[in-house]
LUMFIMAR-198071 format. One record per residue (C-alpha): residue number from 1; chain; z, x, y; residue in one letter. Coordinates in nm, 2 decimals. Example, Ala and Ser with C-alpha at 12.3 -4.5 7.8 and 13.67 -1.06 7.14 Angstrom:
BEGIN
selum: 1 fike: A up: 0.78 east: 1.23 north: -0.45 guse: A
selum: 2 fike: A up: 0.71 east: 1.37 north: -0.11 guse: S
% end
This chain:
BEGIN
selum: 1 fike: A up: 8.60 east: 3.79 north: -1.94 guse: X
selum: 2 fike: A up: 8.96 east: 3.83 north: -1.86 guse: X
selum: 3 fike: A up: 9.11 east: 3.97 north: -1.54 guse: X
selum: 4 fike: A up: 9.46 east: 4.11 north: -1.50 guse: X
selum: 5 fike: A up: 9.72 east: 3.88 north: -1.34 guse: X
selum: 6 fike: A up: 9.72 east: 4.12 north: -1.04 guse: X
selum: 7 fike: A up: 9.37 east: 4.02 north: -0.95 guse: X
selum: 8 fike: A up: 9.44 east: 3.64 north: -0.94 guse: X
selum: 9 fike: A up: 9.63 east: 3.72 north: -0.62 guse: X
selum: 10 fike: A up: 9.49 east: 4.01 north: -0.41 guse: X
selum: 11 fike: A up: 9.36 east: 4.15 north: -0.09 guse: X
selum: 12 fike: A up: 9.00 east: 4.25 north: -0.06 guse: X
selum: 13 fike: A up: 8.78 east: 4.49 north: 0.14 guse: X
selum: 14 fike: A up: 8.40 east: 4.45 north: 0.12 guse: X
selum: 15 fike: A up: 8.14 east: 4.71 north: 0.22 guse: X
selum: 16 fike: A up: 7.76 east: 4.71 north: 0.24 guse: X
selum: 17 fike: A up: 7.64 east: 5.05 north: 0.13 guse: X
selum: 18 fike: A up: 7.30 east: 5.21 north: 0.10 guse: X
selum: 19 fike: A up: 7.24 east: 5.26 north: -0.28 guse: X
selum: 20 fike: A up: 7.15 east: 5.62 north: -0.24 guse: X
selum: 21 fike: A up: 7.47 east: 5.70 north: -0.06 guse: X
selum: 22 fike: A up: 7.67 east: 5.51 north: -0.32 guse: X
selum: 23 fike: A up: 7.52 east: 5.69 north: -0.61 guse: X
selum: 24 fike: A up: 7.60 east: 6.03 north: -0.46 guse: X
selum: 25 fike: A up: 7.95 east: 5.91 north: -0.38 guse: X
selum: 26 fike: A up: 8.03 east: 5.77 north: -0.73 guse: X
selum: 27 fike: A up: 7.89 east: 6.08 north: -0.89 guse: X
selum: 28 fike: A up: 8.12 east: 6.30 north: -0.69 guse: X
selum: 29 fike: A up: 8.44 east: 6.11 north: -0.75 guse: X
selum: 30 fike: A up: 8.40 east: 5.91 north: -1.07 guse: X
selum: 31 fike: A up: 8.47 east: 6.19 north: -1.32 guse: X
selum: 32 fike: A up: 8.79 east: 6.29 north: -1.15 guse: X
selum: 33 fike: A up: 8.92 east: 5.97 north: -0.99 guse: X
selum: 34 fike: A up: 8.78 east: 5.66 north: -1.16 guse: X
selum: 35 fike: A up: 8.73 east: 5.51 north: -1.50 guse: X
selum: 36 fike: A up: 8.51 east: 5.21 north: -1.60 guse: X
selum: 37 fike: A up: 8.69 east: 4.88 north: -1.59 guse: X
selum: 38 fike: A up: 8.49 east: 4.63 north: -1.79 guse: X
selum: 39 fike: A up: 8.57 east: 4.39 north: -2.07 guse: X
selum: 40 fike: A up: 8.55 east: 4.67 north: -2.32 guse: X
selum: 41 fike: A up: 8.46 east: 5.04 north: -2.33 guse: X
selum: 42 fike: A up: 8.10 east: 4.98 north: -2.45 guse: X
selum: 43 fike: A up: 8.01 east: 4.77 north: -2.14 guse: X
selum: 44 fike: A up: 7.80 east: 4.96 north: -1.88 guse: X
selum: 45 fike: A up: 7.76 east: 4.66 north: -1.65 guse: X
selum: 46 fike: A up: 7.84 east: 4.29 north: -1.64 guse: X
selum: 47 fike: A up: 7.58 east: 4.03 north: -1.53 guse: X
selum: 48 fike: A up: 7.75 east: 3.75 north: -1.34 guse: X
selum: 49 fike: A up: 7.61 east: 3.41 north: -1.26 guse: X
selum: 50 fike: A up: 7.77 east: 3.16 north: -1.02 guse: X
selum: 51 fike: A up: 7.70 east: 2.80 north: -0.94 guse: X
selum: 52 fike: A up: 7.86 east: 2.72 north: -0.61 guse: X
selum: 53 fike: A up: 7.96 east: 2.37 north: -0.51 guse: X
selum: 54 fike: A up: 7.99 east: 2.22 north: -0.16 guse: X
selum: 55 fike: A up: 7.99 east: 1.88 north: 0.00 guse: X
selum: 56 fike: A up: 7.70 east: 1.72 north: 0.20 guse: X
selum: 57 fike: A up: 7.82 east: 1.88 north: 0.52 guse: X
selum: 58 fike: A up: 7.86 east: 2.23 north: 0.36 guse: X
selum: 59 fike: A up: 8.23 east: 2.23 north: 0.43 guse: X
selum: 60 fike: A up: 8.30 east: 2.55 north: 0.23 guse: X
selum: 61 fike: A up: 8.00 east: 2.73 north: 0.41 guse: X
selum: 62 fike: A up: 8.12 east: 2.63 north: 0.75 guse: X
selum: 63 fike: A up: 8.49 east: 2.71 north: 0.69 guse: X
selum: 64 fike: A up: 8.39 east: 3.05 north: 0.56 guse: X
selum: 65 fike: A up: 8.19 east: 3.13 north: 0.87 guse: X
selum: 66 fike: A up: 8.48 east: 3.00 north: 1.09 guse: X
selum: 67 fike: A up: 8.73 east: 3.20 north: 0.88 guse: X
selum: 68 fike: A up: 8.95 east: 2.90 north: 0.84 guse: X
selum: 69 fike: A up: 9.29 east: 3.02 north: 0.71 guse: X
selum: 70 fike: A up: 9.30 east: 2.79 north: 0.41 guse: X
selum: 71 fike: A up: 8.93 east: 2.78 north: 0.32 guse: X
selum: 72 fike: A up: 8.83 east: 2.76 north: -0.04 guse: X
selum: 73 fike: A up: 8.52 east: 2.77 north: -0.26 guse: X
selum: 74 fike: A up: 8.45 east: 2.60 north: -0.59 guse: X
selum: 75 fike: A up: 8.22 east: 2.76 north: -0.85 guse: X
selum: 76 fike: A up: 8.12 east: 2.78 north: -1.22 guse: X
selum: 77 fike: A up: 8.10 east: 3.14 north: -1.34 guse: X
selum: 78 fike: A up: 7.95 east: 3.30 north: -1.65 guse: X
selum: 79 fike: A up: 7.94 east: 3.66 north: -1.77 guse: X
selum: 80 fike: A up: 7.71 east: 3.87 north: -1.98 guse: X
selum: 81 fike: A up: 7.82 east: 4.21 north: -2.10 guse: X
selum: 82 fike: A up: 7.52 east: 4.44 north: -2.12 guse: X
selum: 83 fike: A up: 7.30 east: 4.13 north: -2.11 guse: X
selum: 84 fike: A up: 7.49 east: 3.97 north: -2.40 guse: X
selum: 85 fike: A up: 7.61 east: 3.63 north: -2.27 guse: X
selum: 86 fike: A up: 7.98 east: 3.54 north: -2.33 guse: X
selum: 87 fike: A up: 8.07 east: 3.22 north: -2.51 guse: X
selum: 88 fike: A up: 8.27 east: 3.06 north: -2.23 guse: X
selum: 89 fike: A up: 8.22 east: 2.95 north: -1.88 guse: X
selum: 90 fike: A up: 8.49 east: 2.95 north: -1.61 guse: X
selum: 91 fike: A up: 8.56 east: 2.69 north: -1.34 guse: X
selum: 92 fike: A up: 8.71 east: 2.87 north: -1.04 guse: X
selum: 93 fike: A up: 8.86 east: 2.78 north: -0.71 guse: X
selum: 94 fike: A up: 8.88 east: 3.08 north: -0.48 guse: X
selum: 95 fike: A up: 9.09 east: 3.03 north: -0.17 guse: X
selum: 96 fike: A up: 9.24 east: 3.22 north: 0.12 guse: X
selum: 97 fike: A up: 9.61 east: 3.22 north: 0.22 guse: X
selum: 98 fike: A up: 9.70 east: 3.43 north: 0.53 guse: X
selum: 99 fike: A up: 9.44 east: 3.69 north: 0.45 guse: X
selum: 100 fike: A up: 9.52 east: 3.70 north: 0.08 guse: X
selum: 101 fike: A up: 9.27 east: 3.59 north: -0.18 guse: X
selum: 102 fike: A up: 9.39 east: 3.35 north: -0.45 guse: X
selum: 103 fike: A up: 9.18 east: 3.26 north: -0.75 guse: X
selum: 104 fike: A up: 9.26 east: 2.98 north: -1.00 guse: X
selum: 105 fike: A up: 9.03 east: 2.95 north: -1.30 guse: X
selum: 106 fike: A up: 9.01 east: 2.76 north: -1.63 guse: X
selum: 107 fike: A up: 8.80 east: 2.84 north: -1.93 guse: X
selum: 108 fike: A up: 8.54 east: 2.58 north: -1.99 guse: X
selum: 109 fike: A up: 8.27 east: 2.50 north: -2.25 guse: X
selum: 110 fike: A up: 7.91 east: 2.44 north: -2.15 guse: X
selum: 111 fike: A up: 7.88 east: 2.12 north: -2.36 guse: X
selum: 112 fike: A up: 8.16 east: 1.96 north: -2.15 guse: X
selum: 113 fike: A up: 7.98 east: 2.00 north: -1.81 guse: X
selum: 114 fike: A up: 7.75 east: 1.70 north: -1.81 guse: X
selum: 115 fike: A up: 8.02 east: 1.43 north: -1.88 guse: X
selum: 116 fike: A up: 8.27 east: 1.61 north: -1.66 guse: X
selum: 117 fike: A up: 8.04 east: 1.63 north: -1.36 guse: X
selum: 118 fike: A up: 7.92 east: 1.28 north: -1.41 guse: X
selum: 119 fike: A up: 8.25 east: 1.09 north: -1.43 guse: X
selum: 120 fike: A up: 8.53 east: 1.34 north: -1.49 guse: X
selum: 121 fike: A up: 8.54 east: 1.28 north: -1.87 guse: X
selum: 122 fike: A up: 8.71 east: 1.56 north: -2.06 guse: X
selum: 123 fike: A up: 8.92 east: 1.61 north: -2.36 guse: X
selum: 124 fike: A up: 9.24 east: 1.76 north: -2.22 guse: X
selum: 125 fike: A up: 9.36 east: 1.86 north: -2.57 guse: X
selum: 126 fike: A up: 9.04 east: 2.06 north: -2.62 guse: X
selum: 127 fike: A up: 9.08 east: 2.22 north: -2.28 guse: X
selum: 128 fike: A up: 9.43 east: 2.33 north: -2.35 guse: X
selum: 129 fike: A up: 9.34 east: 2.49 north: -2.68 guse: X
selum: 130 fike: A up: 9.13 east: 2.75 north: -2.50 guse: X
selum: 131 fike: A up: 9.36 east: 2.80 north: -2.19 guse: X
selum: 132 fike: A up: 9.70 east: 2.97 north: -2.23 guse: X
selum: 133 fike: A up: 9.89 east: 2.84 north: -1.93 guse: X
selum: 134 fike: A up: 9.92 east: 2.46 north: -1.98 guse: X
selum: 135 fike: A up: 10.08 east: 2.39 north: -1.64 guse: X
selum: 136 fike: A up: 9.85 east: 2.61 north: -1.44 guse: X
selum: 137 fike: A up: 9.55 east: 2.48 north: -1.63 guse: X
selum: 138 fike: A up: 9.63 east: 2.11 north: -1.56 guse: X
selum: 139 fike: A up: 9.70 east: 2.19 north: -1.19 guse: X
selum: 140 fike: A up: 9.36 east: 2.37 north: -1.15 guse: X
selum: 141 fike: A up: 9.18 east: 2.09 north: -1.34 guse: X
selum: 142 fike: A up: 9.32 east: 1.83 north: -1.10 guse: X
selum: 143 fike: A up: 9.21 east: 2.03 north: -0.80 guse: X
selum: 144 fike: A up: 8.86 east: 2.07 north: -0.94 guse: X
selum: 145 fike: A up: 8.84 east: 1.70 north: -1.02 guse: X
selum: 146 fike: A up: 8.95 east: 1.62 north: -0.67 guse: X
selum: 147 fike: A up: 8.68 east: 1.83 north: -0.51 guse: X
selum: 148 fike: A up: 8.40 east: 1.70 north: -0.73 guse: X
selum: 149 fike: A up: 8.49 east: 1.33 north: -0.76 guse: X
selum: 150 fike: A up: 8.69 east: 1.27 north: -0.44 guse: X
selum: 151 fike: A up: 8.53 east: 1.51 north: -0.20 guse: X
selum: 152 fike: A up: 8.18 east: 1.49 north: -0.34 guse: X
selum: 153 fike: A up: 8.13 east: 1.86 north: -0.41 guse: X
selum: 154 fike: A up: 7.80 east: 1.92 north: -0.60 guse: X
selum: 155 fike: A up: 7.60 east: 2.22 north: -0.70 guse: X
selum: 156 fike: A up: 7.44 east: 2.39 north: -0.40 guse: X
selum: 157 fike: A up: 7.35 east: 2.74 north: -0.48 guse: X
selum: 158 fike: A up: 7.31 east: 2.97 north: -0.78 guse: X
selum: 159 fike: A up: 7.38 east: 3.34 north: -0.74 guse: X
selum: 160 fike: A up: 7.34 east: 3.62 north: -0.99 guse: X
selum: 161 fike: A up: 7.40 east: 4.00 north: -0.98 guse: X
selum: 162 fike: A up: 7.48 east: 4.30 north: -1.19 guse: X
selum: 163 fike: A up: 7.84 east: 4.44 north: -1.15 guse: X
selum: 164 fike: A up: 7.97 east: 4.78 north: -1.22 guse: X
selum: 165 fike: A up: 8.35 east: 4.80 north: -1.22 guse: X
selum: 166 fike: A up: 8.59 east: 5.09 north: -1.19 guse: X
selum: 167 fike: A up: 8.96 east: 5.15 north: -1.14 guse: X
selum: 168 fike: A up: 9.16 east: 5.46 north: -1.05 guse: X
selum: 169 fike: A up: 9.27 east: 5.65 north: -1.37 guse: X
selum: 170 fike: A up: 9.64 east: 5.60 north: -1.32 guse: X
selum: 171 fike: A up: 9.65 east: 5.27 north: -1.12 guse: X
selum: 172 fike: A up: 9.57 east: 4.92 north: -1.26 guse: X
selum: 173 fike: A up: 9.65 east: 4.75 north: -0.93 guse: X
selum: 174 fike: A up: 9.32 east: 4.85 north: -0.77 guse: X
selum: 175 fike: A up: 8.97 east: 4.76 north: -0.88 guse: X
selum: 176 fike: A up: 8.64 east: 4.87 north: -0.73 guse: X
selum: 177 fike: A up: 8.33 east: 4.67 north: -0.81 guse: X
selum: 178 fike: A up: 7.97 east: 4.75 north: -0.72 guse: X
selum: 179 fike: A up: 7.73 east: 4.45 north: -0.71 guse: X
selum: 180 fike: A up: 7.35 east: 4.51 north: -0.73 guse: X
selum: 181 fike: A up: 7.03 east: 4.31 north: -0.78 guse: X
selum: 182 fike: A up: 7.15 east: 4.00 north: -0.59 guse: X
selum: 183 fike: A up: 6.94 east: 3.68 north: -0.65 guse: X
selum: 184 fike: A up: 6.98 east: 3.34 north: -0.50 guse: X
selum: 185 fike: A up: 6.85 east: 3.00 north: -0.59 guse: X
selum: 186 fike: A up: 6.89 east: 2.68 north: -0.39 guse: X
selum: 187 fike: A up: 7.00 east: 2.38 north: -0.60 guse: X
selum: 188 fike: A up: 6.99 east: 2.10 north: -0.34 guse: X
selum: 189 fike: A up: 6.69 east: 1.93 north: -0.18 guse: X
selum: 190 fike: A up: 6.86 east: 1.84 north: 0.14 guse: X
selum: 191 fike: A up: 7.00 east: 2.16 north: 0.27 guse: X
selum: 192 fike: A up: 7.09 east: 2.16 north: 0.65 guse: X
selum: 193 fike: A up: 7.31 east: 2.43 north: 0.81 guse: X
selum: 194 fike: A up: 7.47 east: 2.36 north: 1.15 guse: X
selum: 195 fike: A up: 7.63 east: 2.70 north: 1.18 guse: X
selum: 196 fike: A up: 7.45 east: 3.03 north: 1.14 guse: X
selum: 197 fike: A up: 7.56 east: 3.31 north: 0.91 guse: X
selum: 198 fike: A up: 7.43 east: 3.62 north: 1.08 guse: X
selum: 199 fike: A up: 7.52 east: 3.90 north: 0.84 guse: X
selum: 200 fike: A up: 7.24 east: 4.05 north: 0.64 guse: X
selum: 201 fike: A up: 7.19 east: 4.27 north: 0.34 guse: X
selum: 202 fike: A up: 6.87 east: 4.46 north: 0.27 guse: X
selum: 203 fike: A up: 6.71 east: 4.54 north: -0.06 guse: X
selum: 204 fike: A up: 6.83 east: 4.90 north: -0.05 guse: X
selum: 205 fike: A up: 7.20 east: 4.80 north: -0.01 guse: X
selum: 206 fike: A up: 7.47 east: 4.71 north: -0.26 guse: X
selum: 207 fike: A up: 7.80 east: 4.54 north: -0.22 guse: X
selum: 208 fike: A up: 8.12 east: 4.74 north: -0.28 guse: X
selum: 209 fike: A up: 8.45 east: 4.55 north: -0.31 guse: X
selum: 210 fike: A up: 8.79 east: 4.70 north: -0.33 guse: X
selum: 211 fike: A up: 9.05 east: 4.45 north: -0.47 guse: X
selum: 212 fike: A up: 9.41 east: 4.56 north: -0.44 guse: X
selum: 213 fike: A up: 9.77 east: 4.43 north: -0.47 guse: X
selum: 214 fike: A up: 9.90 east: 4.58 north: -0.14 guse: X
selum: 215 fike: A up: 9.83 east: 4.87 north: 0.10 guse: X
selum: 216 fike: A up: 10.04 east: 5.11 north: -0.10 guse: X
selum: 217 fike: A up: 9.79 east: 5.06 north: -0.38 guse: X
selum: 218 fike: A up: 9.51 east: 5.22 north: -0.17 guse: X
selum: 219 fike: A up: 9.68 east: 5.55 north: -0.11 guse: X
selum: 220 fike: A up: 9.54 east: 5.72 north: -0.42 guse: X
selum: 221 fike: A up: 9.18 east: 5.64 north: -0.32 guse: X
selum: 222 fike: A up: 9.21 east: 5.67 north: 0.06 guse: X
selum: 223 fike: A up: 8.93 east: 5.93 north: 0.09 guse: X
selum: 224 fike: A up: 8.70 east: 5.72 north: -0.12 guse: X
selum: 225 fike: A up: 8.78 east: 5.41 north: 0.09 guse: X
selum: 226 fike: A up: 8.73 east: 5.60 north: 0.42 guse: X
selum: 227 fike: A up: 8.39 east: 5.73 north: 0.30 guse: X
selum: 228 fike: A up: 8.26 east: 5.37 north: 0.27 guse: X
selum: 229 fike: A up: 8.28 east: 5.32 north: 0.64 guse: X
selum: 230 fike: A up: 8.38 east: 4.99 north: 0.81 guse: X
selum: 231 fike: A up: 8.44 east: 4.68 north: 0.60 guse: X
selum: 232 fike: A up: 8.17 east: 4.42 north: 0.64 guse: X
selum: 233 fike: A up: 8.34 east: 4.10 north: 0.53 guse: X
selum: 234 fike: A up: 8.01 east: 4.00 north: 0.37 guse: X
selum: 235 fike: A up: 7.99 east: 3.66 north: 0.19 guse: X
selum: 236 fike: A up: 7.74 east: 3.63 north: -0.10 guse: X
selum: 237 fike: A up: 7.77 east: 3.25 north: -0.08 guse: X
selum: 238 fike: A up: 7.72 east: 3.22 north: 0.30 guse: X
selum: 239 fike: A up: 7.43 east: 3.47 north: 0.29 guse: X
selum: 240 fike: A up: 7.27 east: 3.28 north: 0.00 guse: X
selum: 241 fike: A up: 7.30 east: 2.94 north: 0.18 guse: X
selum: 242 fike: A up: 7.16 east: 3.08 north: 0.50 guse: X
selum: 243 fike: A up: 6.87 east: 3.27 north: 0.35 guse: X
selum: 244 fike: A up: 6.76 east: 2.99 north: 0.12 guse: X
selum: 245 fike: A up: 6.80 east: 2.71 north: 0.37 guse: X
selum: 246 fike: A up: 6.42 east: 2.73 north: 0.46 guse: X
selum: 247 fike: A up: 6.30 east: 2.80 north: 0.10 guse: X
selum: 248 fike: A up: 6.14 east: 2.55 north: -0.13 guse: X
selum: 249 fike: A up: 6.36 east: 2.36 north: -0.37 guse: X
selum: 250 fike: A up: 6.37 east: 2.53 north: -0.72 guse: X
selum: 251 fike: A up: 6.20 east: 2.29 north: -0.97 guse: X
selum: 252 fike: A up: 6.19 east: 2.52 north: -1.27 guse: X
selum: 253 fike: A up: 6.49 east: 2.39 north: -1.45 guse: X
selum: 254 fike: A up: 6.50 east: 2.67 north: -1.71 guse: X
selum: 255 fike: A up: 6.61 east: 2.90 north: -1.42 guse: X
selum: 256 fike: A up: 6.94 east: 2.71 north: -1.40 guse: X
selum: 257 fike: A up: 7.06 east: 2.91 north: -1.70 guse: X
selum: 258 fike: A up: 7.38 east: 2.75 north: -1.84 guse: X
selum: 259 fike: A up: 7.32 east: 2.42 north: -1.65 guse: X
selum: 260 fike: A up: 7.12 east: 2.19 north: -1.87 guse: X
selum: 261 fike: A up: 6.85 east: 1.94 north: -1.78 guse: X
selum: 262 fike: A up: 7.10 east: 1.66 north: -1.82 guse: X
selum: 263 fike: A up: 7.27 east: 1.78 north: -1.50 guse: X
selum: 264 fike: A up: 6.97 east: 1.70 north: -1.28 guse: X
selum: 265 fike: A up: 7.14 east: 1.38 north: -1.16 guse: X
selum: 266 fike: A up: 7.44 east: 1.58 north: -1.04 guse: X
selum: 267 fike: A up: 7.22 east: 1.85 north: -0.88 guse: X
selum: 268 fike: A up: 6.97 east: 1.62 north: -0.70 guse: X
selum: 269 fike: A up: 7.19 east: 1.34 north: -0.58 guse: X
% end
């Protein structure tokens, strides 16, 4: 799954919308305003799975709640187009810089994960063969290794959801995504939160995100944006941590999807 360069550096607005309202809204504007914006034209929806990492004190969770200006999240992401899983995984660092969202990602292979999470072993030559920008790839790799092996970031939470994506017909600097069927699985036995995340989402709501380059980019969809109401600033990661903090630890390892049994040491330690 590739995203345009615009969306590696962007602003975001997030909304929680009743699904019935969203269906009516999309039906009324999609034919005249939006087109689908997936990997290819045959894709109706993309299933996304994330494994979020954090340290023992849940630094990323706490910084997100406190809205720290330079906060960041580390995750592994996989995609399935119409339930057909893609070959590659992606290691991503998502950060904030003065209100702007920055995302650095590298393409990664599943079979590399165990050794890399254990002691940082990785064939750099193999990595560079599947990543185009050598300098950016190496910079991102070093940042990931620092968080995992110096800051003790380990898998904390798995999230998954279906995503429907659109863009205005004549503007590639705006992307509208609709995330449904959210699921969360706790991946750590010791899971203590010191701060509380108070935002909620109910089973009849979906998450709408508008990703855009600048305010000028929003003019063509201003009526659509206004109809969504007030942005919520909802965080899937924070909600997932908060809601699963009191749940039993997931023992069924087949549920970890692209994480293999050999990663148990990294997950449980």
